[in-house]
TORKOL-870421 format. One record per residue: x, y, z of N, C-alpha, C in turn. Coordinates in Angstrom, 1 decimal. Layout:
<atoms>
ATOM  neast nnorth    nup caeast canorth   caup  ceast cnorth    cup
ATOM      X      Y      Z      X       Y      Z      X      Y      Z
...
</atoms>
This chain:
<atoms>
ATOM  neast nnorth    nup caeast canorth   caup  ceast cnorth    cup
ATOM -154.5 -100.9  114.0 -153.9  -100.8  112.6 -152.4 -100.7  112.6
ATOM -151.9  -99.8  113.5 -150.4   -99.7  113.5 -149.7 -100.9  114.0
ATOM -150.4 -101.6  114.9 -149.9  -102.9  115.5 -149.7 -103.9  114.4
ATOM -150.8 -104.0  113.5 -150.7  -105.0  112.4 -149.6 -104.6  111.4
ATOM -149.5 -103.3  111.2 -148.4  -102.8  110.3 -147.0 -103.1  110.8
ATOM -146.8 -102.8  112.1 -145.5  -103.1  112.7 -145.2 -104.6  112.7
ATOM -146.3 -105.4  113.0 -146.1  -106.9  113.0 -145.7 -107.4  111.6
ATOM -146.3 -106.8  110.6 -146.0  -107.2  109.2 -144.6 -106.8  108.8
ATOM -144.2 -105.6  109.3 -142.8  -105.1  109.1 -141.8 -106.0  109.8
ATOM -142.1 -106.4  111.0 -141.2  -107.3  111.7 -141.1 -108.6  111.0
ATOM -142.2 -109.2  110.5 -142.1  -110.4  109.8 -141.3 -110.2  108.5
ATOM -141.5 -109.1  107.8 -140.7  -108.8  106.6 -139.2 -108.7  106.9
ATOM -138.9 -108.0  108.0 -137.5  -107.9  108.5 -136.9 -109.3  108.7
ATOM -137.6 -110.2  109.4 -137.1  -111.5  109.7 -136.9 -112.3  108.4
ATOM -137.8 -112.2  107.5 -137.7  -112.9  106.2 -136.5 -112.4  105.4
ATOM -136.3 -111.1  105.4 -135.1  -110.5  104.7 -133.8 -111.0  105.3
ATOM -133.7 -111.0  106.6 -132.5  -111.4  107.3 -132.3 -112.9  107.0
ATOM -133.4 -113.7  107.0 -133.2  -115.1  106.7 -132.7 -115.3  105.3
ATOM -133.2 -114.6  104.3 -132.7  -114.7  102.9 -131.3 -114.2  102.8
ATOM -130.9 -113.2  103.5 -129.5  -112.7  103.4 -128.6 -113.7  104.0
ATOM -129.0 -114.3  105.1 -128.2  -115.4  105.7 -128.0 -116.6  104.8
ATOM -129.1 -116.9  104.1 -129.1  -118.0  103.2 -128.1 -117.7  102.0
ATOM -128.2 -116.5  101.5 -127.3  -116.1  100.4 -125.9 -116.1  100.8
ATOM -125.6 -115.6  102.0 -124.2  -115.6  102.6 -123.7 -117.0  102.8
ATOM -124.6 -117.9  103.2 -124.2  -119.3  103.4 -123.8 -119.9  102.0
ATOM -124.6 -119.7  101.0 -124.4  -120.3   99.7 -123.1 -119.6   99.1
ATOM -122.9 -118.4   99.4 -121.7  -117.7   98.9 -120.4 -118.2   99.5
ATOM -120.5 -118.5  100.8 -119.3  -119.0  101.5 -119.1 -120.5  101.5
ATOM -120.0 -121.2  101.0 -120.0  -122.7  101.0 -118.8 -123.3  100.2
ATOM -118.5 -122.8   99.0 -117.3  -123.4   98.3 -116.0 -123.2   99.1
ATOM -115.8 -122.1   99.7 -114.5  -121.9  100.5 -114.5 -122.8  101.7
ATOM -115.6 -122.9  102.4 -115.7  -123.8  103.5 -115.4 -125.3  103.1
ATOM -116.0 -125.7  102.0 -115.8  -127.0  101.5 -114.3 -127.3  101.1
ATOM -113.7 -126.3  100.5 -112.2  -126.4  100.2 -111.4 -126.6  101.5
ATOM -111.7 -125.8  102.5 -111.0  -125.9  103.8 -111.2 -127.3  104.4
ATOM -112.4 -127.8  104.4 -112.7  -129.1  105.0 -112.0 -130.2  104.2
ATOM -112.0 -130.1  102.8 -111.3  -131.0  102.0 -109.8 -131.0  102.3
ATOM -109.2 -129.8  102.4 -107.8  -129.7  102.7 -107.5 -130.3  104.1
ATOM -108.3 -130.0  105.1 -108.1  -130.6  106.4 -108.2 -132.1  106.4
ATOM -109.2 -132.6  105.7 -109.3  -134.1  105.6 -108.2 -134.7  104.9
ATOM -107.6 -134.1  103.9 -106.5  -134.6  103.2 -105.3 -134.7  104.1
ATOM -105.1 -133.6  104.9 -104.0  -133.6  105.9 -104.2 -134.7  106.9
ATOM -105.4 -134.8  107.4 -105.8  -135.8  108.4 -105.5 -137.2  107.9
ATOM -106.0 -137.5  106.6 -105.7  -138.8  106.0 -104.3 -139.1  105.9
ATOM -103.5 -138.1  105.5 -102.0  -138.3  105.4 -101.4 -138.6  106.7
ATOM -101.9 -138.0  107.8 -101.3  -138.2  109.1 -101.7 -139.7  109.6
ATOM -102.9 -140.1  109.3 -103.4  -141.4  109.7 -102.6 -142.4  108.9
ATOM -102.3 -142.2  107.6 -101.5  -143.2  106.8 -100.1 -143.3  107.4
ATOM  -99.5 -142.1  107.8  -98.2  -142.1  108.3  -98.1 -142.9  109.6
ATOM  -99.1 -142.7  110.5  -99.2  -143.4  111.8  -99.4 -144.9  111.5
ATOM -100.3 -145.2  110.6 -100.6  -146.6  110.4  -99.4 -147.4  109.8
ATOM  -98.6 -146.7  109.0  -97.5  -147.4  108.3  -96.2 -147.3  109.1
ATOM  -96.2 -146.7  110.3  -95.0  -146.5  111.0  -94.7 -147.7  111.9
ATOM  -93.5 -148.3  111.6  -93.1  -149.4  112.4  -92.8 -149.0  113.9
ATOM  -92.3 -147.8  114.0  -91.9  -147.3  115.3  -93.2 -147.1  116.2
ATOM  -94.2 -146.6  115.6  -95.5  -146.5  116.4  -96.0 -147.9  116.8
ATOM  -95.9 -148.8  115.9  -96.3  -150.2  116.2  -95.5 -150.8  117.4
ATOM  -94.2 -150.5  117.3  -93.3  -151.0  118.4  -93.7 -150.3  119.7
ATOM  -93.9 -149.1  119.7  -94.3  -148.3  121.0  -95.6 -148.9  121.5
ATOM  -96.6 -149.0  120.7  -97.9  -149.5  121.1  -97.8 -151.0  121.6
ATOM  -97.0 -151.8  120.9  -96.8  -153.2  121.4  -96.1 -153.2  122.8
ATOM  -95.1 -152.4  122.9  -94.4  -152.3  124.2  -95.3 -151.8  125.3
ATOM  -96.1 -150.8  125.0  -97.1  -150.3  126.0  -98.1 -151.3  126.4
ATOM  -98.6 -152.0  125.4  -99.6  -153.1  125.7  -99.0 -154.2  126.5
ATOM  -97.8 -154.6  126.2  -97.1  -155.7  126.9  -96.9 -155.3  128.4
ATOM  -96.4 -154.1  128.6  -96.2  -153.6  129.9  -97.5 -153.5  130.7
ATOM  -98.6 -153.0  130.1  -99.9  -152.9  130.7 -100.4 -154.3  131.1
ATOM -100.3 -155.2  130.2 -100.7  -156.6  130.5  -99.9 -157.2  131.6
ATOM  -98.6 -156.9  131.7  -97.8  -157.4  132.8  -98.3 -156.8  134.1
ATOM  -98.6 -155.5  134.1  -99.0  -154.9  135.3 -100.4 -155.3  135.8
ATOM -101.2 -155.7  134.8 -102.6  -156.1  135.2 -102.7 -157.6  135.5
ATOM -101.6 -158.4  135.3 -101.7  -159.8  135.5 -101.7 -160.2  136.9
ATOM -102.7 -161.0  137.2 -102.8  -161.5  138.6 -103.1 -163.0  138.6
ATOM -102.2 -163.9  138.8 -102.4  -165.3  138.7 -103.4 -165.9  139.7
ATOM -103.7 -165.1  140.7 -104.6  -165.6  141.7 -106.1 -165.1  141.5
ATOM -106.3 -164.3  140.4 -107.6  -163.7  140.2 -108.6 -164.7  139.7
ATOM -108.1 -165.8  139.0 -109.0  -166.8  138.4 -110.1 -166.1  137.6
ATOM -109.6 -165.2  136.7 -110.6  -164.6  135.7 -111.1 -163.3  136.2
ATOM -110.9 -163.0  137.5 -111.5  -161.7  138.0 -110.3 -160.8  138.4
ATOM -110.5 -159.5  138.1 -109.5  -158.5  138.4 -108.3 -158.5  137.5
ATOM -108.3 -159.3  136.5 -107.2  -159.4  135.5 -107.7 -159.0  134.1
ATOM -107.0 -158.1  133.5 -107.4  -157.6  132.2 -106.3 -157.7  131.2
ATOM -106.7 -157.9  130.0 -105.7  -157.9  128.9 -106.0 -156.6  128.0
ATOM -105.0 -155.7  127.9 -105.2  -154.5  127.2 -105.8 -153.4  128.0
ATOM -106.1 -152.3  127.3 -106.7  -151.2  128.0 -107.3 -150.2  127.0
ATOM -108.1 -149.3  127.5 -108.8  -148.3  126.6 -107.8 -147.3  126.1
ATOM -108.0 -146.8  124.9 -107.2  -145.8  124.3 -107.0 -144.5  125.2
ATOM -108.1 -144.2  126.0 -108.0  -143.0  126.9 -107.0 -143.2  128.0
ATOM -106.6 -144.4  128.2 -105.6  -144.7  129.3 -104.2 -144.2  128.8
ATOM -104.0 -144.1  127.5 -102.7  -143.6  127.0 -102.4 -142.2  127.5
ATOM -103.5 -141.4  127.6 -103.3  -140.0  128.0 -103.1 -139.9  129.5
ATOM -103.1 -141.0  130.2 -102.9  -140.9  131.7 -101.7 -141.6  132.1
ATOM -100.8 -142.0  131.2  -99.6  -142.8  131.6  -98.7 -141.9  132.4
ATOM  -98.7 -140.6  132.2  -97.8  -139.7  133.0  -98.3 -139.6  134.4
ATOM  -99.5 -140.0  134.7 -100.0  -139.9  136.1  -99.6 -141.0  137.0
ATOM  -99.2 -142.1  136.5  -98.7  -143.3  137.3  -97.3 -143.0  137.7
ATOM  -97.1 -142.7  138.9  -95.7  -142.3  139.4  -95.0 -143.5  140.0
ATOM  -93.7 -143.6  139.9  -92.9  -144.6  140.5  -92.6 -144.2  142.0
ATOM  -92.0 -145.1  142.7  -91.6  -144.7  144.1  -90.2 -144.4  144.2
ATOM  -89.5 -144.2  143.1  -88.1  -143.9  143.1  -87.9 -142.4  143.5
ATOM  -86.7 -142.0  143.7  -86.4  -140.6  144.1  -86.7 -139.6  143.0
ATOM  -86.6 -140.0  141.7  -86.9  -139.1  140.6  -88.4 -138.9  140.4
ATOM  -89.2 -139.7  141.0  -90.7  -139.7  140.8  -91.0 -139.8  139.3
ATOM  -90.3 -140.7  138.6  -90.6  -140.9  137.2  -92.0 -141.5  137.0
ATOM  -92.5 -141.3  135.8  -93.8  -141.8  135.5  -93.8 -143.1  134.7
ATOM  -94.9 -143.7  134.5  -95.0  -144.9  133.7  -94.6 -144.5  132.2
ATOM  -95.0 -143.3  131.8  -94.7  -142.8  130.5  -93.2 -142.7  130.3
ATOM  -92.5 -142.2  131.4  -91.0  -142.1  131.4  -90.4 -143.5  131.2
ATOM  -90.9 -144.5  131.9  -90.4  -145.8  131.9  -90.6 -146.4  130.5
ATOM  -91.8 -146.3  129.9  -92.1  -146.8  128.6  -91.2 -146.1  127.5
ATOM  -91.0 -144.8  127.7  -90.1  -144.1  126.8  -88.6 -144.7  126.9
ATOM  -88.1 -144.9  128.1  -86.8  -145.4  128.2  -86.7 -146.9  127.7
ATOM  -87.7 -147.7  127.9  -87.7  -149.1  127.3  -87.7 -149.0  125.8
ATOM  -88.5 -148.2  125.2  -88.5  -148.1  123.8  -87.3 -147.5  123.2
ATOM  -86.6 -146.6  123.9  -85.4  -146.0  123.4  -84.3 -147.1  123.4
ATOM  -84.3 -148.0  124.4  -83.3  -149.0  124.5  -83.6 -150.1  123.5
ATOM  -84.9 -150.5  123.4  -85.2  -151.6  122.5  -85.2 -151.2  121.0
ATOM  -85.6 -150.0  120.7  -85.7  -149.5  119.3  -84.9 -148.2  119.1
ATOM  -83.6 -148.3  119.2  -82.8  -147.0  119.2  -82.8 -146.2  117.9
ATOM  -83.2 -146.8  116.8  -83.2  -146.0  115.6  -84.3 -145.0  115.5
</atoms>
């Protein structure tokens, strides 16, 4: 008898906790939605700024051109030659090091080319 009573009390406790969590969720939902809306507004603004930026377009074009030049192999006959690269490669440009004394990276080179070609 005591076991049944304790089991029913435990079930009641779980039900009360579930309802309290539901009420807390409903109570906090408008504020969470406001924050998500604010973050999405900022994100959309950033995307618009990047999409409309001529400077970003120039940098991406220069990076693609350099990548295509580096990947070009006239003897490959369609193999081992690629045009373009994945977006994830952009995060690895600093890893490709030159053989000069300064050990500059591909990212350093792209930055210097862009600064010379697009000084503004």
